[in-house]
TIRO-2110 file (N, C-alpha, C; in Angstrom, 1 decimal):
// TIRO-2110
0.8, -1.2, 0.0, N, 1, A
0.0, 0.0, 0.0, CA, 1, A
0.9, 1.2, 0.0, C, 1, A
0.4, 2.3, -0.6, N, 2, A
1.3, 3.5, -0.7, CA, 2, A
0.7, 4.7, 0.1, C, 2, A
-0.5, 4.6, 0.5, N, 3, A
-1.1, 5.7, 1.2, CA, 3, A
-0.9, 5.5, 2.7, C, 3, A
-1.4, 6.5, 3.5, N, 4, A
-1.2, 6.4, 4.9, CA, 4, A
-2.3, 5.5, 5.5, C, 4, A
-1.9, 4.8, 6.6, N, 5, A
-2.8, 3.8, 7.2, CA, 5, A
-3.4, 4.3, 8.5, C, 5, A
-4.5, 3.8, 8.8, N, 6, A
-5.1, 4.0, 10.2, CA, 6, A
-4.8, 2.7, 10.9, C, 6, A
-4.1, 2.8, 12.0, N, 7, A
-3.7, 1.6, 12.8, CA, 7, A
-4.3, 1.8, 14.2, C, 7, A
-5.0, 0.8, 14.7, N, 8, A
-5.6, 0.9, 16.0, CA, 8, A
-5.2, -0.4, 16.7, C, 8, A
-5.4, -0.4, 18.1, N, 9, A
-5.1, -1.5, 18.9, CA, 9, A
-3.7, -1.5, 19.5, C, 9, A
-3.4, -2.6, 20.2, N, 10, A
-2.1, -2.7, 20.8, CA, 10, A
-1.8, -4.2, 21.1, C, 10, A
-0.5, -4.5, 21.2, N, 11, A
-0.1, -5.8, 21.6, CA, 11, A
0.6, -5.7, 22.9, C, 11, A
0.1, -6.3, 23.9, N, 12, A
0.6, -6.3, 25.2, CA, 12, A
1.8, -7.3, 25.3, C, 12, A
2.8, -6.9, 26.1, N, 13, A
4.1, -7.7, 26.3, CA, 13, A
4.1, -8.2, 27.7, C, 13, A
4.2, -9.6, 27.9, N, 14, A
4.2, -10.1, 29.2, CA, 14, A
5.3, -11.2, 29.3, C, 14, A
6.2, -11.0, 30.2, N, 15, A
6.4, -9.8, 31.1, CA, 15, A
6.9, -8.7, 30.3, C, 15, A
6.8, -7.5, 30.8, N, 16, A
7.3, -6.3, 30.1, CA, 16, A
8.8, -6.4, 29.9, C, 16, A
9.3, -5.7, 28.9, N, 17, A
10.7, -5.7, 28.6, CA, 17, A
11.4, -4.6, 29.4, C, 17, A
12.4, -5.0, 30.2, N, 18, A
13.1, -4.0, 31.0, CA, 18, A
14.0, -3.0, 30.2, C, 18, A
14.2, -1.9, 30.7, N, 19, A
15.0, -0.8, 30.1, CA, 19, A
16.3, -1.3, 29.4, C, 19, A
17.0, -2.1, 30.1, N, 20, A
18.3, -2.5, 29.6, CA, 20, A
18.2, -3.3, 28.3, C, 20, A
17.0, -3.8, 28.0, N, 21, A
16.8, -4.6, 26.8, CA, 21, A
16.3, -3.8, 25.6, C, 21, A
15.7, -2.6, 25.9, N, 22, A
15.2, -1.8, 24.8, CA, 22, A
15.7, -0.4, 24.6, C, 22, A
16.6, 0.0, 25.5, N, 23, A
17.0, 1.4, 25.5, CA, 23, A
17.6, 1.8, 24.2, C, 23, A
18.3, 0.9, 23.5, N, 24, A
18.9, 1.2, 22.2, CA, 24, A
18.1, 0.7, 21.0, C, 24, A
16.8, 0.4, 21.2, N, 25, A
16.0, -0.2, 20.1, CA, 25, A
15.5, 0.9, 19.2, C, 25, A
15.4, 0.5, 17.9, N, 26, A
14.8, 1.5, 17.0, CA, 26, A
13.3, 1.6, 17.2, C, 26, A
12.7, 0.8, 18.1, N, 27, A
11.3, 0.8, 18.4, CA, 27, A
11.0, 1.7, 19.6, C, 27, A
12.0, 2.3, 20.1, N, 28, A
11.9, 3.2, 21.3, CA, 28, A
12.1, 4.6, 20.8, C, 28, A
11.2, 5.5, 21.2, N, 29, A
11.3, 6.9, 20.9, CA, 29, A
12.6, 7.5, 21.3, C, 29, A
13.2, 8.5, 20.7, N, 30, A
12.8, 9.0, 19.4, CA, 30, A
13.4, 8.2, 18.2, C, 30, A
14.2, 7.2, 18.5, N, 31, A
14.9, 6.5, 17.4, CA, 31, A
13.9, 5.8, 16.4, C, 31, A
12.7, 5.4, 16.9, N, 32, A
11.8, 4.7, 16.0, CA, 32, A
11.4, 5.6, 14.9, C, 32, A
11.2, 6.8, 15.1, N, 33, A
10.7, 7.7, 14.0, CA, 33, A
11.9, 8.0, 13.0, C, 33, A
13.1, 8.0, 13.6, N, 34, A
14.3, 8.2, 12.7, CA, 34, A
14.5, 7.0, 11.8, C, 34, A
14.1, 5.8, 12.3, N, 35, A
14.4, 4.6, 11.6, CA, 35, A
13.2, 4.3, 10.6, C, 35, A
12.3, 5.2, 10.5, N, 36, A
11.1, 5.1, 9.6, CA, 36, A
10.2, 3.9, 10.0, C, 36, A
10.1, 3.7, 11.3, N, 37, A
9.2, 2.6, 11.8, CA, 37, A
7.8, 3.1, 12.0, C, 37, A
6.8, 2.2, 11.8, N, 38, A
5.4, 2.5, 12.0, CA, 38, A
5.0, 2.2, 13.5, C, 38, A
5.8, 1.3, 14.1, N, 39, A
5.5, 0.8, 15.4, CA, 39, A
6.5, 1.3, 16.4, C, 39, A
6.1, 1.3, 17.6, N, 40, A
7.0, 1.8, 18.7, CA, 40, A
6.5, 1.0, 20.0, C, 40, A
7.4, 1.0, 21.0, N, 41, A
7.1, 0.5, 22.3, CA, 41, A
6.3, 1.5, 23.1, C, 41, A
5.3, 1.1, 23.8, N, 42, A
4.6, 1.9, 24.8, CA, 42, A
5.4, 1.7, 26.1, C, 42, A
5.9, 2.7, 26.7, N, 43, A
6.8, 2.6, 27.8, CA, 43, A
6.1, 3.1, 29.1, C, 43, A
6.1, 2.3, 30.1, N, 44, A
5.6, 2.7, 31.4, CA, 44, A
6.7, 3.1, 32.3, C, 44, A
6.5, 4.3, 32.9, N, 45, A
7.5, 4.8, 33.9, CA, 45, A
7.0, 4.7, 35.3, C, 45, A
7.7, 4.2, 36.2, N, 46, A
7.3, 4.2, 37.6, CA, 46, A
8.5, 4.8, 38.4, C, 46, A
8.1, 5.5, 39.5, N, 47, A
9.1, 6.1, 40.3, CA, 47, A
9.1, 5.5, 41.7, C, 47, A
10.3, 5.2, 42.1, N, 48, A
10.5, 4.5, 43.4, CA, 48, A
11.5, 5.3, 44.2, C, 48, A
11.2, 5.5, 45.5, N, 49, A
12.1, 6.2, 46.4, CA, 49, A
13.3, 5.3, 46.7, C, 49, A
14.4, 5.8, 46.6, N, 50, A
15.7, 5.1, 46.9, CA, 50, A
16.5, 5.9, 47.9, C, 50, A
17.5, 5.3, 48.5, N, 51, A
18.2, 6.1, 49.5, CA, 51, A
18.9, 7.3, 49.0, C, 51, A
19.3, 7.3, 47.7, N, 52, A
20.0, 8.5, 47.1, CA, 52, A
19.1, 9.3, 46.3, C, 52, A
17.8, 9.1, 46.3, N, 53, A
16.9, 9.9, 45.5, CA, 53, A
15.8, 9.1, 44.9, C, 53, A
15.3, 9.5, 43.8, N, 54, A
14.2, 8.8, 43.1, CA, 54, A
14.7, 8.0, 42.0, C, 54, A
14.3, 6.8, 42.0, N, 55, A
14.7, 5.8, 40.9, CA, 55, A
13.6, 5.7, 39.9, C, 55, A
13.9, 5.9, 38.6, N, 56, A
12.8, 5.8, 37.6, CA, 56, A
13.0, 4.5, 36.8, C, 56, A
12.0, 3.7, 36.9, N, 57, A
12.0, 2.4, 36.2, CA, 57, A
11.2, 2.5, 34.9, C, 57, A
11.8, 2.1, 33.8, N, 58, A
11.1, 2.1, 32.5, CA, 58, A
11.0, 0.7, 32.0, C, 58, A
9.7, 0.4, 31.6, N, 59, A
9.5, -0.9, 31.0, CA, 59, A
8.6, -0.8, 29.7, C, 59, A
8.9, -1.6, 28.7, N, 60, A
8.1, -1.6, 27.5, CA, 60, A
7.0, -2.6, 27.7, C, 60, A
5.7, -2.1, 27.8, N, 61, A
4.6, -2.9, 28.1, CA, 61, A
3.7, -3.3, 27.0, C, 61, A
3.9, -2.6, 25.8, N, 62, A
3.0, -2.9, 24.7, CA, 62, A
3.7, -2.4, 23.4, C, 62, A
3.2, -2.9, 22.3, N, 63, A
3.6, -2.5, 20.9, CA, 63, A
2.4, -1.7, 20.4, C, 63, A
2.6, -0.5, 20.0, N, 64, A
1.6, 0.4, 19.4, CA, 64, A
2.1, 1.1, 18.2, C, 64, A
1.2, 1.7, 17.5, N, 65, A
1.5, 2.5, 16.3, CA, 65, A
1.8, 3.9, 16.7, C, 65, A
2.6, 4.6, 15.9, N, 66, A
2.8, 6.0, 16.0, CA, 66, A
1.5, 6.8, 15.8, C, 66, A
1.3, 7.9, 16.5, N, 67, A
0.3, 8.8, 16.1, CA, 67, A
0.7, 9.5, 14.9, C, 67, A
-0.2, 9.8, 14.0, N, 68, A
0.1, 10.6, 12.8, CA, 68, A
0.3, 9.7, 11.6, C, 68, A
1.2, 10.1, 10.8, N, 69, A
1.3, 9.5, 9.5, CA, 69, A
2.1, 8.2, 9.6, C, 69, A
1.4, 7.1, 9.3, N, 70, A
2.1, 5.8, 9.2, CA, 70, A
1.6, 5.1, 7.9, C, 70, A
2.5, 4.4, 7.3, N, 71, A
2.2, 3.8, 6.1, CA, 71, A
1.7, 2.3, 6.3, C, 71, A
2.2, 1.6, 7.2, N, 72, A
1.8, 0.3, 7.5, CA, 72, A
2.2, -0.8, 6.5, C, 72, A
3.2, -0.4, 5.7, N, 73, A
3.7, -1.4, 4.6, CA, 73, A
4.5, -2.6, 5.2, C, 73, A
5.2, -2.3, 6.3, N, 74, A
6.1, -3.4, 6.8, CA, 74, A
5.7, -3.8, 8.2, C, 74, A
4.4, -3.8, 8.6, N, 75, A
4.0, -4.1, 9.9, CA, 75, A
4.4, -5.6, 10.3, C, 75, A
4.2, -6.5, 9.4, N, 76, A
4.5, -7.9, 9.8, CA, 76, A
6.0, -8.0, 10.0, C, 76, A
6.8, -7.4, 9.2, N, 77, A
8.3, -7.5, 9.3, CA, 77, A
8.7, -6.8, 10.7, C, 77, A
8.1, -5.7, 11.0, N, 78, A
8.5, -5.0, 12.2, CA, 78, A
8.1, -5.8, 13.4, C, 78, A
6.9, -6.4, 13.4, N, 79, A
6.5, -7.3, 14.5, CA, 79, A
7.4, -8.5, 14.6, C, 79, A
7.8, -9.0, 13.5, N, 80, A
8.7, -10.2, 13.6, CA, 80, A
10.1, -9.8, 14.2, C, 80, A
10.6, -8.6, 13.8, N, 81, A
11.8, -8.2, 14.4, CA, 81, A
11.7, -8.1, 15.9, C, 81, A
10.6, -7.5, 16.4, N, 82, A
10.4, -7.4, 17.8, CA, 82, A
10.3, -8.8, 18.5, C, 82, A
9.5, -9.7, 17.9, N, 83, A
9.4, -11.0, 18.4, CA, 83, A
10.7, -11.7, 18.5, C, 83, A
11.6, -11.6, 17.5, N, 84, A
12.9, -12.3, 17.5, CA, 84, A
13.8, -11.7, 18.5, C, 84, A
13.8, -10.4, 18.6, N, 85, A
14.8, -9.7, 19.5, CA, 85, A
14.3, -9.7, 21.0, C, 85, A
13.0, -9.7, 21.2, N, 86, A
12.6, -9.5, 22.6, CA, 86, A
11.6, -10.6, 23.0, C, 86, A
11.3, -11.6, 22.2, N, 87, A
10.3, -12.6, 22.5, CA, 87, A
10.6, -13.7, 23.5, C, 87, A
11.9, -14.0, 23.7, N, 88, A
12.3, -15.1, 24.5, CA, 88, A
11.8, -15.0, 25.9, C, 88, A
11.0, -15.9, 26.3, N, 89, A
10.4, -15.9, 27.7, CA, 89, A
9.2, -15.0, 27.8, C, 89, A
8.7, -14.5, 26.7, N, 90, A
7.6, -13.5, 26.8, CA, 90, A
6.5, -14.0, 25.9, C, 90, A
5.3, -13.6, 26.2, N, 91, A
4.1, -13.8, 25.4, CA, 91, A
3.5, -12.4, 24.9, C, 91, A
2.9, -12.4, 23.8, N, 92, A
2.3, -11.2, 23.3, CA, 92, A
0.8, -11.4, 23.2, C, 92, A
0.0, -10.5, 23.7, N, 93, A
-1.5, -10.6, 23.6, CA, 93, A
-2.1, -9.3, 23.0, C, 93, A
-3.0, -9.5, 22.1, N, 94, A
-3.7, -8.4, 21.5, CA, 94, A
-3.4, -8.4, 20.0, C, 94, A
-3.8, -7.3, 19.4, N, 95, A
-3.7, -7.2, 17.9, CA, 95, A
-3.6, -5.8, 17.5, C, 95, A
-3.2, -5.6, 16.2, N, 96, A
-3.2, -4.3, 15.6, CA, 96, A
-4.2, -4.5, 14.4, C, 96, A
-5.1, -3.6, 14.3, N, 97, A
-6.0, -3.5, 13.1, CA, 97, A
-5.6, -2.4, 12.2, C, 97, A
-5.5, -2.7, 10.9, N, 98, A
-5.0, -1.7, 10.0, CA, 98, A
-6.0, -1.5, 8.8, C, 98, A
-6.2, -0.3, 8.4, N, 99, A
-7.0, 0.1, 7.3, CA, 99, A
-6.4, 1.2, 6.5, C, 99, A
-6.4, 1.1, 5.2, N, 100, A
-5.9, 2.1, 4.3, CA, 100, A
-7.1, 2.8, 3.7, C, 100, A
-7.4, 4.0, 4.2, N, 101, A
-8.6, 4.7, 3.7, CA, 101, A
-8.7, 4.9, 2.2, C, 101, A
-7.6, 5.0, 1.5, N, 102, A
-7.6, 5.2, 0.1, CA, 102, A
-7.8, 3.9, -0.7, C, 102, A
-7.9, 2.8, 0.0, N, 103, A
-8.0, 1.5, -0.7, CA, 103, A
-9.1, 0.7, -0.1, C, 103, A
-10.2, 0.7, -0.7, N, 104, A
-11.4, -0.1, -0.2, CA, 104, A
-11.1, -1.5, -0.1, C, 104, A
-11.5, -2.2, 1.0, N, 105, A
-11.2, -3.6, 1.2, CA, 105, A
-9.8, -3.9, 1.6, C, 105, A
-9.1, -3.0, 2.1, N, 106, A
-7.7, -3.2, 2.5, CA, 106, A
-7.4, -3.5, 3.9, C, 106, A
-8.4, -3.9, 4.7, N, 107, A
-8.3, -4.1, 6.1, CA, 107, A
-7.4, -5.3, 6.4, C, 107, A
-6.5, -5.2, 7.4, N, 108, A
-5.7, -6.3, 7.8, CA, 108, A
-5.6, -6.3, 9.3, C, 108, A
-5.3, -7.5, 9.9, N, 109, A
-5.1, -7.6, 11.3, CA, 109, A
-3.8, -8.3, 11.5, C, 109, A
-3.0, -7.8, 12.5, N, 110, A
-1.7, -8.4, 12.8, CA, 110, A
-1.6, -8.8, 14.3, C, 110, A
-1.0, -10.0, 14.5, N, 111, A
-0.7, -10.5, 15.8, CA, 111, A
0.6, -11.2, 15.9, C, 111, A
1.1, -11.5, 17.1, N, 112, A
2.3, -12.3, 17.2, CA, 112, A
1.8, -13.6, 17.9, C, 112, A
1.9, -14.7, 17.2, N, 113, A
1.5, -16.0, 17.7, CA, 113, A
2.7, -17.0, 17.8, C, 113, A
3.0, -17.5, 18.9, N, 114, A
4.1, -18.4, 19.1, CA, 114, A
5.4, -17.9, 18.5, C, 114, A
5.6, -16.6, 18.7, N, 115, A
6.9, -16.0, 18.3, CA, 115, A
6.9, -15.7, 16.8, C, 115, A
5.8, -15.8, 16.1, N, 116, A
5.7, -15.5, 14.7, CA, 116, A
4.7, -14.4, 14.4, C, 116, A
5.1, -13.4, 13.7, N, 117, A
4.2, -12.3, 13.3, CA, 117, A
3.2, -12.9, 12.2, C, 117, A
2.0, -12.6, 12.5, N, 118, A
0.9, -13.2, 11.5, CA, 118, A
0.1, -12.0, 11.0, C, 118, A
-0.3, -12.1, 9.7, N, 119, A
-1.1, -11.1, 9.1, CA, 119, A
-2.4, -11.9, 8.6, C, 119, A
-3.5, -11.3, 9.0, N, 120, A
-4.8, -11.8, 8.6, CA, 120, A
-5.6, -10.9, 7.7, C, 120, A
-6.3, -11.4, 6.8, N, 121, A
-7.2, -10.7, 5.9, CA, 121, A
-8.6, -11.1, 6.2, C, 121, A
-9.6, -10.2, 6.1, N, 122, A
-11.0, -10.6, 6.4, CA, 122, A
-11.5, -11.5, 5.3, C, 122, A
-12.5, -12.3, 5.6, N, 123, A
-13.1, -13.1, 4.6, CA, 123, A
-14.4, -12.5, 4.2, C, 123, A
-14.8, -12.6, 2.9, N, 124, A
-16.1, -12.1, 2.5, CA, 124, A
-17.0, -13.3, 2.4, C, 124, A
-18.1, -13.2, 3.1, N, 125, A
-19.0, -14.3, 3.1, CA, 125, A
-20.4, -13.8, 2.5, C, 125, A
-20.8, -14.4, 1.4, N, 126, A
-22.0, -14.0, 0.8, CA, 126, A
-23.2, -14.6, 1.6, C, 126, A
-24.3, -13.9, 1.8, N, 127, A
-25.4, -14.5, 2.4, CA, 127, A
-26.0, -15.6, 1.6, C, 127, A
-26.6, -16.6, 2.2, N, 128, A
-27.1, -17.7, 1.5, CA, 128, A
-28.2, -17.4, 0.5, C, 128, A
-29.0, -16.3, 0.8, N, 129, A
-30.0, -16.0, -0.1, CA, 129, A
-29.5, -15.3, -1.4, C, 129, A
-28.2, -15.0, -1.5, N, 130, A
-27.7, -14.4, -2.7, CA, 130, A
-27.4, -15.3, -3.8, C, 130, A
-27.5, -16.6, -3.5, N, 131, A
-27.2, -17.7, -4.5, CA, 131, A
-28.3, -17.7, -5.5, C, 131, A
END
């Protein structure tokens, strides 16, 4: 597809990815936008009191799309990269739904299943009375 895509949904990461494993990832802001990625990690920050001050813990809890202009051309490849780099010992729950407004019937759904990025297309079912 060559137009911009509408991407909704998220894929939860369990257990979340710790900072040390994603700090240099192209799927972490701001590097993801520079790498022309459509997907990024949703990062949760928690603050904990420590003897020397406040400790900030960052974990990647989900895979989401960028807000704004996304093409959606390489979503399966991007999800596969994430699964291969960060999937050991983790499961992924949820999905991304994609629609290209300029292309009727272009809906797709993406998931990570057993460490593999999967792309699904909707099925058209004619009503029985149309025969």
